[in-house]
DOMAR-61413 format. One record per residue (C-alpha): x, y, z; residue in three letters. Coordinates in Angstrom, 2 decimals, always signed. Example, Ala and Ser with C-alpha at 12.3 -4.5 7.8 and 13.67 -1.06 7.14 Angstrom:
<sites>
((+12.30, -4.50, +7.80), "ALA")
((+13.67, -1.06, +7.14), "SER")
</sites>
This chain:
<sites>
((-21.60, -1.57, -66.90), "MET")
((-18.44, +0.82, -67.12), "ALA")
((-19.83, +3.37, -64.66), "PRO")
((-20.75, +0.67, -62.52), "ASN")
((-17.51, -0.81, -62.65), "SER")
((-16.09, +2.73, -61.91), "THR")
((-18.39, +2.77, -59.18), "ALA")
((-17.40, -0.65, -57.15), "ALA")
((-13.37, +0.58, -57.63), "ILE")
((-14.07, +3.64, -55.91), "ASP")
((-15.75, +1.90, -53.02), "ILE")
((-13.48, -0.67, -52.66), "ALA")
((-10.74, +2.80, -52.54), "GLU")
((-13.07, +4.06, -49.77), "LEU")
((-13.02, +1.30, -47.68), "LYS")
((-9.04, +0.52, -47.90), "HIS")
((-8.87, +4.40, -46.86), "ALA")
((-7.44, +4.72, -43.90), "ARG")
((-7.47, +8.40, -41.54), "PRO")
((-4.41, +10.16, -40.94), "ARG")
((-4.50, +11.18, -37.13), "HIS")
((-1.97, +13.63, -37.12), "PHE")
((-3.31, +14.72, -33.70), "GLY")
((-1.55, +11.66, -32.24), "ARG")
((+1.39, +11.96, -34.31), "TRP")
((+1.66, +15.30, -32.98), "PHE")
((+1.10, +14.12, -29.49), "SER")
((+3.31, +11.01, -29.64), "ALA")
((+6.06, +13.59, -30.78), "ALA")
((+5.62, +15.90, -28.20), "LEU")
((+5.80, +13.24, -25.13), "LEU")
((+8.73, +11.53, -26.98), "ALA")
((+10.54, +14.93, -27.15), "SER")
((+9.68, +15.91, -23.62), "CYS")
((+10.69, +12.83, -22.16), "LEU")
((+14.06, +12.58, -24.02), "LEU")
((+14.70, +16.08, -22.70), "TYR")
((+14.06, +14.79, -19.42), "ILE")
((+16.90, +11.99, -19.96), "VAL")
((+18.95, +14.66, -21.47), "TRP")
((+18.58, +16.80, -18.65), "ALA")
((+19.23, +13.87, -16.04), "PHE")
((+22.47, +12.71, -18.28), "ALA")
((+24.18, +15.95, -18.26), "THR")
((+23.22, +17.59, -15.58), "GLY")
((+25.22, +17.70, -12.34), "ASN")
((+24.96, +14.34, -10.71), "ILE")
((+27.31, +12.09, -9.76), "ASP")
((+26.23, +8.77, -11.27), "TRP")
((+29.39, +6.53, -9.83), "SER")
((+28.15, +7.42, -6.39), "THR")
((+24.48, +6.66, -6.98), "VAL")
((+26.57, +2.87, -8.37), "GLY")
((+28.78, +2.46, -5.52), "ALA")
((+26.00, +3.58, -2.83), "TYR")
((+23.39, +1.68, -4.74), "LEU")
((+24.18, -1.85, -2.81), "PHE")
((+26.14, -0.42, +0.52), "HIS")
((+25.35, -2.24, +3.49), "PRO")
((+23.81, +0.55, +5.29), "ARG")
((+21.14, +0.96, +2.22), "ILE")
((+20.13, -2.42, +2.11), "LEU")
((+19.85, -2.59, +5.99), "TRP")
((+17.32, +0.38, +5.43), "GLY")
((+15.84, -1.60, +2.91), "VAL")
((+15.08, -4.41, +5.27), "VAL")
((+14.19, -2.06, +7.94), "MET")
((+11.46, -0.87, +5.80), "THR")
((+10.07, -3.97, +4.58), "ILE")
((+9.83, -5.64, +8.35), "LEU")
((+8.21, -1.92, +9.48), "ILE")
((+5.58, -2.21, +6.87), "SER")
((+5.14, -6.34, +7.11), "VAL")
((+5.07, -5.97, +10.79), "VAL")
((+2.75, -2.73, +10.75), "SER")
((+0.63, -4.18, +8.66), "MET")
((-0.25, -7.94, +9.79), "ALA")
((-1.15, -5.94, +12.88), "ILE")
((-3.44, -3.55, +11.35), "GLY")
((-4.91, -6.28, +9.63), "VAL")
((-5.58, -7.89, +12.93), "VAL")
((-6.64, -5.16, +14.26), "ILE")
((-9.01, -4.02, +11.46), "GLY")
((-10.61, -7.50, +11.25), "THR")
((-11.62, -7.26, +14.63), "LEU")
((-13.00, -3.64, +14.29), "VAL")
((-15.08, -4.64, +11.04), "ALA")
((-16.55, -6.88, +12.96), "LEU")
((-17.46, -4.86, +16.01), "GLY")
((-18.99, -2.55, +13.16), "ARG")
((-21.11, -5.15, +12.10), "SER")
((-22.45, -5.98, +16.31), "SER")
((-25.61, -5.81, +17.56), "ARG")
((-23.56, -4.65, +20.46), "ASN")
((-23.88, -0.88, +20.98), "PRO")
((-21.07, -0.17, +23.21), "VAL")
((-18.91, -2.44, +20.64), "ILE")
((-20.53, -1.07, +17.41), "LEU")
((-19.83, +3.13, +18.95), "SER")
((-16.47, +1.87, +19.86), "SER")
((-15.35, +0.18, +16.60), "ALA")
((-17.14, +3.02, +14.59), "ALA")
((-15.55, +6.07, +17.33), "PHE")
((-11.62, +3.84, +16.39), "TYR")
((-11.97, +4.05, +12.91), "THR")
((-13.40, +7.98, +12.84), "TRP")
((-10.09, +9.05, +15.02), "LEU")
((-7.55, +7.12, +13.36), "PHE")
((-8.56, +7.86, +10.17), "ARG")
((-8.77, +11.38, +10.76), "GLY")
((-5.59, +12.06, +12.73), "ALA")
((-2.88, +12.25, +9.77), "PRO")
((-0.03, +10.03, +9.95), "ILE")
((+2.42, +12.16, +11.21), "LEU")
((+0.99, +13.40, +13.64), "LEU")
((+0.46, +10.01, +15.23), "GLN")
((+4.16, +9.72, +14.69), "LEU")
((+5.22, +12.76, +16.81), "LEU")
((+2.66, +12.24, +19.23), "ILE")
((+3.66, +8.38, +20.08), "TRP")
((+7.03, +9.32, +19.80), "TYR")
((+6.63, +12.25, +22.55), "ASN")
((+4.22, +9.79, +24.74), "LEU")
((+6.67, +9.98, +27.57), "ALA")
((+5.80, +14.11, +27.81), "LEU")
((+2.53, +13.22, +28.45), "ILE")
((+3.08, +9.54, +30.38), "PHE")
((+6.66, +9.68, +31.96), "PRO")
((+6.23, +6.24, +33.54), "VAL")
((+3.90, +3.12, +32.32), "ILE")
((+3.63, +0.12, +34.40), "GLY")
((+0.99, -2.09, +35.28), "ILE")
((-0.48, -1.26, +38.86), "LEU")
((+2.76, -0.72, +40.86), "GLY")
((+3.63, -3.76, +40.06), "ILE")
((+6.07, -2.82, +37.20), "TRP")
((+6.94, -0.08, +35.74), "HIS")
((+9.46, +1.36, +33.63), "VAL")
((+10.03, +5.06, +32.00), "ASN")
((+8.25, +5.57, +28.55), "THR")
((+11.58, +7.26, +26.88), "VAL")
((+12.72, +3.70, +27.18), "MET")
((+10.44, +1.67, +25.84), "VAL")
((+8.89, +4.39, +23.23), "MET")
((+11.82, +4.16, +20.73), "THR")
((+11.13, +4.83, +17.37), "PRO")
((+10.70, +1.39, +15.87), "VAL")
((+8.07, +0.88, +18.79), "VAL")
((+6.41, +4.52, +17.93), "ALA")
((+6.54, +3.91, +14.32), "ALA")
((+4.97, +0.13, +14.44), "ILE")
((+2.33, +1.44, +17.08), "ILE")
((+1.42, +4.34, +15.04), "ALA")
((+1.73, +2.73, +11.14), "PHE")
((-0.77, -0.18, +13.11), "SER")
((-3.41, +1.54, +14.56), "LEU")
((-3.37, +4.02, +11.19), "HIS")
((-3.55, +0.67, +8.72), "GLU")
((-6.27, -0.93, +11.19), "GLY")
((-8.45, +1.68, +10.78), "ALA")
((-8.23, +1.80, +7.10), "TYR")
((-8.09, -2.39, +6.51), "THR")
((-11.26, -2.29, +8.71), "SER")
((-13.46, -0.63, +6.06), "GLU")
((-11.62, -2.78, +3.75), "VAL")
((-12.33, -6.15, +5.55), "ILE")
((-16.19, -4.73, +6.07), "ARG")
((-16.74, -4.31, +2.31), "SER")
((-16.10, -7.87, +2.12), "GLY")
((-17.73, -9.39, +4.88), "LEU")
((-20.79, -7.18, +3.24), "LEU")
((-20.36, -8.55, -0.29), "SER")
((-21.04, -12.36, +0.62), "VAL")
((-24.83, -12.77, +0.52), "ASP")
((-26.73, -13.42, +4.15), "ALA")
((-28.08, -16.18, +2.74), "GLY")
((-25.08, -17.67, +3.33), "GLN")
((-25.32, -16.87, +6.82), "HIS")
((-28.36, -17.87, +7.20), "GLU")
((-28.02, -21.47, +5.26), "ALA")
((-24.90, -22.13, +7.24), "ALA")
((-26.80, -21.49, +10.54), "LYS")
((-29.65, -23.99, +9.67), "SER")
((-27.19, -26.83, +9.42), "ILE")
((-26.00, -25.97, +12.90), "GLY")
((-22.93, -24.49, +12.23), "MET")
((-21.42, -21.91, +14.75), "SER")
((-20.36, -18.65, +14.15), "TYR")
((-16.82, -18.91, +14.09), "GLY")
((-17.29, -21.93, +11.91), "MET")
((-19.07, -20.44, +8.97), "THR")
((-16.81, -17.19, +9.26), "PHE")
((-13.88, -19.44, +8.79), "ARG")
((-15.35, -21.84, +6.21), "ARG")
((-17.82, -19.68, +4.46), "ILE")
((-17.65, -16.19, +4.83), "VAL")
((-13.93, -15.65, +5.48), "GLY")
((-12.95, -17.45, +2.44), "PRO")
((-15.69, -15.16, -0.24), "GLN")
((-14.45, -12.51, +1.88), "ALA")
((-10.89, -12.37, +1.38), "LEU")
((-10.89, -12.55, -2.57), "ARG")
((-12.50, -9.29, -2.20), "VAL")
((-10.61, -7.55, +0.16), "VAL")
((-6.90, -8.99, -1.10), "VAL")
((-6.84, -6.07, -3.96), "PRO")
((-7.69, -3.38, -1.91), "PRO")
((-5.06, -4.42, +1.28), "LEU")
((-2.15, -4.89, -1.40), "GLY")
((-2.99, -1.33, -2.48), "ASN")
((-3.05, -0.10, +1.09), "GLU")
((+0.78, -1.96, +1.75), "PHE")
((+1.86, -0.77, -0.94), "ILE")
((+1.15, +2.80, -0.19), "GLY")
((+2.40, +1.78, +3.42), "LEU")
((+6.00, +0.56, +2.03), "LEU")
((+6.12, +4.38, +0.87), "LYS")
((+4.33, +6.08, +3.73), "MET")
((+7.04, +4.47, +6.01), "SER")
((+9.51, +6.62, +4.63), "ALA")
((+7.56, +9.57, +6.97), "LEU")
((+9.39, +7.11, +10.19), "ALA")
((+12.99, +9.25, +9.18), "SER")
((+10.78, +12.29, +11.02), "VAL")
((+11.25, +10.68, +14.31), "ILE")
((+14.78, +8.88, +13.80), "GLY")
((+13.79, +5.15, +12.17), "PHE")
((+16.59, +4.34, +9.87), "LEU")
((+15.02, +3.22, +7.63), "GLU")
((+15.54, +3.44, +3.55), "LEU")
((+14.78, +7.35, +3.76), "THR")
((+16.17, +8.20, +7.39), "GLY")
((+19.19, +5.99, +5.96), "THR")
((+19.83, +7.92, +3.06), "VAL")
((+19.15, +11.32, +4.76), "GLN")
((+21.93, +10.53, +7.57), "ASP")
((+24.35, +9.30, +4.28), "ILE")
((+23.46, +12.72, +2.31), "TYR")
((+24.03, +14.80, +5.51), "TYR")
((+27.76, +13.23, +5.41), "VAL")
((+28.89, +13.57, +1.82), "ASN")
((+26.55, +16.43, +0.54), "ALA")
((+25.74, +13.98, -2.06), "LYS")
((+21.95, +14.38, -1.96), "ILE")
((+20.38, +14.18, -5.67), "MET")
((+22.21, +10.96, -5.97), "GLU")
((+21.27, +9.46, -2.78), "MET")
((+18.10, +10.09, -3.38), "LEU")
((+18.54, +8.60, -6.46), "PHE")
((+19.20, +5.39, -4.73), "VAL")
((+16.46, +5.52, -2.55), "ALA")
((+14.09, +5.89, -5.31), "THR")
((+15.56, +2.64, -7.04), "ALA")
((+14.90, +0.75, -3.99), "TRP")
((+11.54, +1.73, -3.30), "TYR")
((+10.30, +0.93, -7.26), "LEU")
((+12.01, -2.47, -6.66), "VAL")
((+10.33, -3.44, -3.28), "VAL")
((+7.00, -2.10, -4.74), "VAL")
((+7.17, -3.70, -7.93), "SER")
((+8.10, -7.22, -5.89), "ILE")
((+5.39, -6.76, -3.51), "PHE")
((+3.11, -5.75, -6.72), "SER")
((+3.86, -9.06, -8.94), "ALA")
((+3.22, -10.75, -5.58), "GLY")
((-0.46, -9.28, -5.26), "GLN")
((-1.39, -10.37, -8.72), "TYR")
((-0.02, -13.70, -7.92), "TRP")
((-2.32, -13.82, -4.87), "LEU")
((-4.94, -12.14, -6.59), "GLU")
((-5.21, -14.89, -9.32), "LYS")
((-4.69, -17.81, -6.82), "ARG")
((-7.90, -16.59, -4.97), "LEU")
((-9.81, -15.79, -8.22), "GLY")
((-9.25, -19.38, -9.17), "ARG")
((-13.07, -21.06, -10.14), "GLY")
((-14.13, -16.94, -11.03), "PHE")
((-14.26, -14.50, -13.70), "VAL")
((-10.97, -13.19, -13.31), "TYR")
((-10.08, -10.33, -16.38), "GLY")
((-12.51, -11.72, -18.69), "GLY")
((-11.37, -15.78, -18.29), "LYS")
((-12.07, -17.95, -15.94), "HIS")
((-9.47, -18.70, -13.26), "GLY")
</sites>
């Protein structure tokens, strides 16, 4: 019995033995060292943190934040409307509508957004005057202001991308539901509003949310045409006070705050639309 008892004890000890993950500890120590070095470098570097604090809630900075949110929300709203129409056009049996929608998507997805901003802002070089059949006309430079050029460029750009997102959501709805709605006499518009739209919305909200978060950050490109959103405002300030890094940190802090708020809103909306469906391993 003694040998068997000894074997049983050895097996029990083996079961409770834990492997030593030296690699994990080394990786964690290396990562912690790098983070501490970065924090130390920023803390002791030639950065005037009092300037960061002083400008964090400066009225001009807050106005830049408001402009960033405003242009992003307006452009995304217009882009979703355009994207929905283009997505419906891509599913049309009319070859003219289908080819036009496909051409629009190809054009505005292919052209870099920075080039689109510059083209719209300098549209007066091609069309000095815009009007309606001689009834009304105006100089293009008076109309194509930085804010107008930015909204047009971002809206058309987002319309091209959101059209593919919305089209994928429409394709996710089973064709049998279209047939069932048609069999009970529902029109195409009613079918879209009551059956197809709500189901597609649950699918398209996550990628649309990601598109909007990307647009919030991409709006910084509007500073190249003189639109004073957050990045443009920060640049105007550091051209005067020469506090380049300090002002860039201010802008970074506000971008992180705004993106975090809208990300939380996106998460709540996804949970809301996911009620009744399996969501993250749980039923909503």
